[in-house]
C-alpha positions as CSV (number, residue, x, y, z in Angstrom):
1,X,33.0,38.0,-6.0
2,X,30.4,37.1,-3.3
3,X,31.8,35.2,-0.3
4,X,29.1,32.3,-0.7
5,X,29.9,31.6,-4.2
6,X,33.7,31.8,-3.3
7,X,33.1,29.4,-0.4
8,X,31.0,27.1,-2.5
9,X,33.5,26.7,-5.2
10,X,36.3,26.1,-2.7
11,X,34.1,23.4,-1.0
12,X,33.4,21.7,-4.6
13,X,37.4,22.0,-5.4
14,X,38.2,20.3,-2.1
15,X,35.5,17.5,-2.6
16,X,36.8,16.7,-6.1
17,X,40.4,16.9,-5.1
18,X,39.7,14.4,-2.3
19,X,37.7,12.1,-4.6
20,X,40.5,12.1,-7.1
21,X,43.2,11.5,-4.5
22,X,41.2,8.6,-3.2
23,X,40.6,7.2,-6.6
24,X,44.3,7.1,-7.2
25,X,45.2,5.5,-3.9
26,X,42.5,2.9,-4.6
27,X,43.8,2.3,-8.1
28,X,47.1,1.1,-6.9
29,X,45.8,-1.5,-4.6
30,X,43.8,-3.2,-7.5
31,X,46.4,-6.0,-7.9
32,X,46.2,-6.7,-4.0
33,X,42.5,-6.7,-4.1
34,X,42.4,-9.1,-7.0
35,X,44.9,-11.5,-5.1
36,X,42.8,-11.4,-2.0
37,X,39.5,-11.9,-3.6
38,X,40.7,-14.6,-5.9
39,X,39.3,-12.6,-8.8
40,X,41.1,-12.4,-12.2
41,X,41.4,-9.2,-14.4
42,X,38.3,-10.2,-16.4
43,X,35.9,-10.7,-13.3
44,X,37.2,-7.4,-11.9
45,X,36.9,-5.6,-15.2
46,X,33.2,-6.9,-15.2
47,X,32.5,-5.5,-11.7
48,X,34.3,-2.1,-12.1
49,X,31.5,-0.5,-14.2
50,X,29.4,-1.1,-11.1
51,X,31.3,1.8,-9.5
52,X,29.9,4.2,-12.1
53,X,26.5,2.7,-11.7
54,X,26.5,3.0,-8.0
55,X,27.6,6.7,-8.5
56,X,24.9,7.5,-10.7
57,X,22.2,5.8,-8.5
58,X,23.7,7.8,-5.5
59,X,23.7,11.1,-7.2
60,X,20.1,10.5,-8.6
61,X,19.2,9.6,-5.0
62,X,20.9,12.6,-3.3
63,X,19.8,15.2,-5.8
64,X,16.0,15.8,-4.4
65,X,17.1,15.7,-0.7
66,X,20.0,18.3,-1.5
67,X,17.5,20.4,-3.5
68,X,15.1,20.7,-0.5
69,X,17.6,20.9,2.6
70,X,20.8,21.9,1.0
71,X,24.1,19.9,0.6
72,X,25.4,20.8,4.0
73,X,22.8,18.5,5.5
74,X,23.0,15.7,3.0
75,X,26.6,15.2,2.3
76,X,27.8,14.4,5.8
77,X,25.5,11.6,6.4
78,X,26.0,10.2,2.9
79,X,29.8,10.4,3.4
80,X,29.3,8.5,6.8
81,X,27.1,5.9,5.0
82,X,29.9,5.3,2.3
83,X,32.4,4.9,5.0
84,X,30.4,2.4,6.9
85,X,29.7,0.4,3.9
86,X,33.3,0.4,2.6
87,X,34.6,-0.9,6.0
88,X,32.0,-3.7,6.0
């Protein structure tokens, strides 16, 4: 197998593994988030689909720049943006 293909597959596996791990870690904190925000199950349930919507919009926005200049130049700034917005 070509080294570039193998490296790309490994990078995709690493990203997906990290994403799954972070989602699992986030899920266990949902009760604490509900309590701190003063939101009930219903309110949080109505807001959670926004995560999927945000992911969809983000993927649609990142697609054309990735096609033009490659994921290696688009993913790090995107990750930094997500990190900055999450800590705000």
